[in-house]
C-alpha positions in Angstrom: 3.6 14.1 10.8 1.3 16.5 10.9 -0.7 18.8 12.5 -4.7 18.6 12.4 -5.8 21.5 14.1 -3.7 21.4 17.2 -3.6 17.1 17.2 -0.2 15.8 16.4 -0.3 12.2 14.4 2.7 10.9 16.3 2.8 7.1 15.7 7.0 6.2 15.8 8.5 3.6 14.4 9.4 0.5 16.0 13.0 -0.8 16.1 11.7 -4.2 13.7 10.3 -1.7 11.2 12.7 0.9 11.3 16.0 -1.7 10.9 13.7 -3.9 7.9 13.3 -0.6 5.8 17.3 0.0 6.4 17.8 -3.2 4.8 15.6 -3.1 2.1 17.7 -0.3 0.8 20.1 -1.4 -2.4 21.6 -0.5 -5.7 25.0 -1.0 -6.4 26.1 2.1 -6.2 25.4 2.6 -3.0 26.9 -0.9 -1.1 30.3 0.4 -0.3 29.6 4.0 0.0 30.2 5.2 3.3 29.1 8.4 3.6 26.1 8.7 1.6 23.3 11.6 2.4 20.3 10.3 4.2 16.9 11.9 5.1 13.8 12.0 7.4 11.4 14.4 7.0 9.0 12.8 10.0 11.8 12.5 11.6 10.0 11.7 15.4 12.7 10.1 17.9 14.9 9.8 15.2 14.6 5.9 14.9 14.9 5.4 11.4 18.2 7.3 10.9 19.8 5.6 14.2 18.7 2.6 12.4 20.5 4.1 9.0 23.7 5.2 11.6 24.2 1.3 12.6 24.9 0.6 9.2 26.3 3.8 7.8 27.9 5.8 10.4 29.6 8.4 8.4 26.7 9.1 6.6 25.4 12.8 6.7 21.9 12.9 8.5 18.8 15.4 7.5 16.2 15.0 9.7 12.8 17.5 9.6 9.6 17.2 11.9 7.0 19.4 12.3 7.0 18.9 16.7 9.4 21.5 17.7 9.5 19.7 21.0 11.2 16.6 19.3 13.0 18.8 17.2 14.7 19.9 20.5 15.5 16.3 21.7 17.2 15.6 18.6 19.2 18.6 18.6 20.2 18.0 21.9 21.2 13.9 21.4 22.4 13.7 18.0 24.0 17.3 17.5 25.9 15.6 14.3 22.5 15.9 12.7 21.4 18.1 9.9 18.0 19.2 12.1 15.3 21.4 11.8 11.6 22.3 12.5 9.4 21.9 9.0 5.8 21.6 8.3 6.7 19.1 5.2 3.5 19.4 3.9 3.9 23.2 3.4 5.8 25.1 0.7 6.2 27.5 2.2 7.8 25.7 5.3 9.2 24.0 2.8 11.0 27.1 1.0 12.1 28.6 4.7 13.7 25.6 5.8 17.3 26.1 5.9 18.2 22.6 7.0 16.5 21.4 3.8 18.2 24.1 1.2 20.8 22.8 0.4 19.6 19.1 -0.3 16.9 19.2 -3.2 18.2 16.6 -5.7 20.7 16.0 -3.7 19.3 12.9 -0.9 20.8 9.2 -1.5 18.6 7.4 0.9 15.2 8.9 2.4 13.5 6.9 5.3 9.6 7.7 5.7 7.1 6.9 8.3 4.8 9.9 7.0 1.6 10.8 8.5 -1.5 8.9 7.7 -4.4 11.2 8.8 -6.7 11.8 6.4 -9.8 13.1 8.7 -13.1 14.4 6.9 -11.5 12.8 3.8 -8.5 15.5 3.2 -7.0 15.6 0.0 -3.7 17.4 -0.7 -3.0 19.4 -4.6 0.8 18.1 -4.9 2.2 20.7 -7.8 5.2 18.6 -9.5 6.6 18.8 -12.5 3.3 20.6 -14.0 1.3 18.1 -12.7 -1.6 19.0 -10.1 -2.1 15.4 -8.4 -4.8 15.7 -6.0 -4.0 12.9 -3.2 -4.2 11.5 0.5 -2.0 13.0 3.2 0.8 10.2 3.3 0.8 10.3 -1.1 1.3 14.2 -0.6 4.2 13.6 1.8 5.4 10.7 -0.6 5.6 13.2 -3.5 6.9 16.2 -1.9 9.9 13.8 -0.3 10.5 12.1 -4.1 11.8 15.3 -4.9 14.5 15.7 -2.8 16.2 12.7 -4.5 19.0 12.2 -6.2 19.4 11.3 -9.6 20.3 7.7 -8.2 18.5 7.7 -5.0 16.4 5.6 -3.6 13.2 6.1 -0.8 11.9 4.0 1.7 8.3 4.4 3.4 5.5 3.4 5.5 2.1 3.8 4.0 -1.7 2.8 4.9 -2.3 -0.2 2.1 -4.9 1.7 0.8 -2.1 3.8 -0.4 -1.6 0.6 -3.3 -5.8 1.0 -4.2 -7.6 3.6 -3.7 -9.2 5.9 -6.3 -7.7 8.8 -4.5 -4.0 7.6 -4.4 -4.3 6.8 -8.0 -2.7 9.7 -9.6 0.1 9.7 -7.2 1.0 6.0 -8.1 0.7 6.8 -11.4 3.1 9.2 -11.2 5.5 7.3 -9.3 5.6 4.2 -11.6 6.5 6.3 -14.6 9.4 8.3 -13.0 11.2 5.5 -11.4 10.5 2.2 -9.9 7.9 1.4 -7.2 7.8 -1.9 -5.4 5.7 -3.3 -2.4 8.1 -4.2 -0.6 6.5 -5.6 3.0 3.2 -5.1 4.8 2.4 -5.5 8.5 -1.1 -5.9 10.5 -2.9 -3.4 12.5 -1.0 -3.8 15.9 2.3 -3.1 14.5 2.5 0.5 15.7 1.6 1.3 19.3 -2.2 2.7 19.6 -2.6 3.0 15.9 -4.4 -0.4 14.0 -4.2 0.5 10.5 -2.8 -1.9 8.5 0.3 -0.9 6.4 2.4 -1.8 3.6 6.6 -1.1 3.2 7.1 0.9 -0.6 10.6 1.4 -2.2 11.0 4.1 -4.9 14.0 4.2 -6.5 14.4 6.9 -8.8 17.0 5.1 -11.5 14.6 2.3 -11.9 16.7 0.0 -10.4 16.7 -3.4 -13.2 15.9 -7.3 -11.6 18.6 -8.4 -10.9 20.0 -5.6 -8.0 16.1 -5.6 -6.3 15.3 -8.9 -6.9 11.1 -8.3 -8.4 8.7 -10.0 -9.5 6.0 -8.2 -11.6 2.9 -6.6 -10.3 -0.2 -5.4 -11.9 -0.4 -1.4 -12.2 -3.7 -1.3 -9.4 -1.4 -2.5 -7.1 -1.5 -5.3 -4.0 -1.7 -4.9 -0.1 0.3 -7.7 0.4 3.5 -10.3 -0.9 3.0 -12.9 -2.6 3.8 -16.7 -1.1 7.5 -15.9 -2.5 8.1 -12.5 -0.2 9.2 -11.2 -3.6 9.3 -7.5 -3.8 6.1 -6.8 -6.3 6.6 -4.0 -9.0 3.5 -1.1 -9.7 4.9 -0.7 -12.9 4.5 -3.8 -14.6 2.8 -4.7 -17.6 1.0 -8.1 -17.4 -0.3 -9.8 -20.6 -3.7 -11.3 -20.9 -4.4 -14.9 -21.2 -7.0 -16.7 -23.8 -9.4 -18.9 -22.9 -10.0 -22.0 -25.8 -13.7 -20.0 -26.1 -15.2 -16.9 -25.8 -17.1 -16.3 -22.1 -18.9 -12.9 -21.7 -19.1 -11.6 -17.9 -20.9 -8.5 -16.7 -20.1 -7.0 -13.5 -22.2 -6.2 -11.4 -21.4 -3.5 -8.2 -24.3 -4.0 -5.5 -25.6 -0.6 -4.6 -28.1 -1.4 -1.5 -27.3 -0.4 2.1 -28.2 -3.0 5.1 -29.8 -0.1 7.1 -32.2 1.0 4.3 -33.4 -3.0 4.8 -36.9 -3.8 5.8 -38.5 -0.3 5.5 -42.6 0.1 5.0 -42.3 1.6 1.9 -40.1 -1.4 0.7 -40.9 -4.1 -1.8 -40.1 -7.6 -1.2 -37.4 -9.3 -2.2 -34.5 -11.9 -2.0 -31.2 -10.2 -0.9 -27.7 -11.0 -0.5 -25.0 -9.2 1.9 -21.3 -10.7 2.0 -23.1 -12.4 5.8 -25.4 -14.7 3.5 -22.2 -15.9 1.5 -21.3 -19.3 3.2 -19.6 -22.4 2.0 -19.8 -21.7 -1.4 -23.3 -21.0 -0.8 -26.0 -18.1 -1.4 -28.8 -18.0 1.6 -30.4 -15.2 0.2 -32.9 -13.6 2.7 -36.5 -12.4 2.3 -36.9 -8.4 3.1 -38.0 -5.1 2.3 -35.9 -3.5 -0.5 -36.2 0.0 -1.4 -36.9 0.7 -4.9 -34.0 1.2 -6.1 -31.3 -1.6 -5.8 -29.1 -3.6 -8.8 -30.0 -7.6 -9.1 -28.3 -10.2 -10.6 -29.9 -14.0 -11.7 -28.3 -17.1 -12.6 -25.6 -18.1 -14.2 -24.3 -16.1 -11.9 -21.0 -15.6 -9.6 -21.3 -13.8 -5.9 -18.3 -12.5 -4.4 -17.7 -10.1 -1.8 -16.6 -6.6 -2.0 -16.0 -5.3 1.3 -14.5 -7.8 4.2 -11.6 -10.4 4.9 -11.3 -12.2 1.5 -12.6 -15.8 1.9 -12.5 -18.5 -0.7 -15.7 -20.2 1.0 -17.6 -16.8 -0.3 -17.4 -17.5 -3.8 -20.7 -18.5 -4.9 -22.0 -20.3 -8.1 -25.8 -19.3 -8.5 -28.1 -21.1 -11.5 -31.2 -19.9 -9.8 -33.6 -17.6 -12.0 -35.1 -15.7 -9.1 -33.4 -12.4 -9.2 -31.1 -11.2 -5.9 -30.9 -7.9 -4.8 -27.3 -7.3 -3.8 -25.6 -5.3 -0.9 -23.4 -3.0 -1.5 -20.9 -4.8 0.0 -21.2 -7.9 -2.5 -19.5 -8.2 -6.4 -21.9 -9.9 -9.0 -20.3 -11.1 -12.3 -23.7 -12.2 -14.4 -22.6 -15.1 -17.4 -24.9 -15.8 -20.3 -24.4 -19.6 -20.3 -23.8 -22.0 -17.4 -20.5 -23.1 -18.5 -19.1 -19.8 -18.5 -20.4 -19.4 -14.9 -18.3 -22.8 -14.3 -15.0 -21.5 -16.0 -15.4 -18.2 -14.2 -15.7 -19.7 -10.6 -12.8 -22.2 -11.8 -10.6 -19.5 -12.5 -11.6 -17.5 -9.7 -10.3 -20.6 -7.3 -7.7 -21.4 -9.4 -5.8 -18.2 -8.6 -7.9 -17.1 -5.5 -4.6 -15.7 -4.1 -3.6 -13.8 -6.6 -7.6 -12.1 -6.2 -7.1 -11.9 -2.2 -4.1 -9.6 -2.8 -5.9 -7.5 -4.6 -8.2 -6.2 -1.1 -6.6 -3.3 -0.1 -7.9 -1.0 2.6 -6.1 0.5 5.6 -9.5 -0.5 8.0 -11.7 -2.9 6.6 -10.1 -4.4 3.5 -12.3 -4.0 -0.4 -12.0 -4.6 -3.2 -12.3 -2.1 -6.1 -14.3 -2.4 -9.4 -11.1 -1.8 -11.3 -9.2 -4.5 -9.3 -11.5 -7.3 -9.9 -11.6 -5.8 -13.9 -7.7 -6.0 -14.3 -8.0 -9.5 -12.6 -10.4 -10.4 -15.0 -8.7 -8.4 -18.2 -5.4 -10.1 -17.6 -7.1 -12.9 -18.7 -7.9 -12.0 -21.7 -11.4 -9.6 -20.9 -12.0 -6.5 -22.3 -14.0 -3.9 -20.8 -17.0 -2.0 -22.4 -19.5 0.5 -20.2 -23.1 -1.1 -20.4 -26.6 0.5 -19.0 -28.7 -1.8 -17.6 -32.6 -1.4 -16.0 -34.2 -1.9 -12.7 -37.5 -0.5 -12.0 -37.4 0.8 -15.1 -34.2 2.9 -13.7 -31.0 3.1 -15.4 -27.7 2.0 -13.4 -24.7 2.1 -14.7 -22.3 -0.8 -14.2 -19.3 -3.0 -16.7 -19.2 -5.5 -18.8 -16.5 -7.0 -19.7 -16.3 -10.0 -22.5 -13.6 -12.9 -22.7 -11.5 -11.8 -25.9 -11.5 -14.9 -29.0 -7.9 -17.0 -28.6 
């Protein structure tokens, strides 16, 4: 939890989630060890460490929290634990904590349900290994926690699903992937935590880069994903994916819509064909004619349209062959193709690998697909990317052009 003004984010971990987190701790060094050091830096009611105690009753437990009332209750009920008040996001508070002082670089297991609050787009700057990493609240908590792990330590954390895909947390993901093995090992819907509605994921970070035999993991694109595959196996965040070549080059241009629906229908707009996600239904486009502001991004056939924002559905993938320009809303992606055959190929690829693409839609609340994630999905199949400027009503508008590499 973290204080924001007078508010504390307190969404305690359900027992079922806590038990799963403990069961996900792995690594042969700890399978027979009787007394590891286990910590939770946002301990709350202590459910995570209680779950760990059922597996390692002789372990040494370290618990900190910002709420002095929580600390008082923990001290009364768990006298054998090392317990102290600490604002874990504050360097001063961490440095002054007598509880934390003996355990830097020494903790075997860390279990976390860190604060998610990002009111007003809260950003933190984390100084770590000569790096200045800008990130959100949960990512900052995670980065600070990693500095307390032993050389072969492991961390399991509940994080907002947006951590896997947001631009804000990109630097933190890169740092973690380069300093250990980071995997997505579970995901939860909006009703998992009482009175708290974000989509969440379980992430496991291993400082010693466990072998695949120890962690039973399978490859995952570096951009991250918000769900587990149908196999249920954990997915690595630092794996390299080799591109796949098609039999012939396929040129595609990614066009991200920019027109917001609330700007439509103004008297100073121009009547144009407009496509929002609601106009993508049953593999078809039902464009509406409305007054659109002058600055917009358009696309013509042959092209593929798909949602950028919203719950992913394969029925909203449309192959457009018309020559009438379509204005795209800011919730729609267009894939501009040069030939009908290219559009057919791209359409087929998306449907064939739909489960993989759908899992790239991230976000803690409304799900969304980033340009980088879509680019990575295409790049995985041999697609190269270059920057391009397109013109719309005389105004240069940036987009991304991608093309299929020759086999």
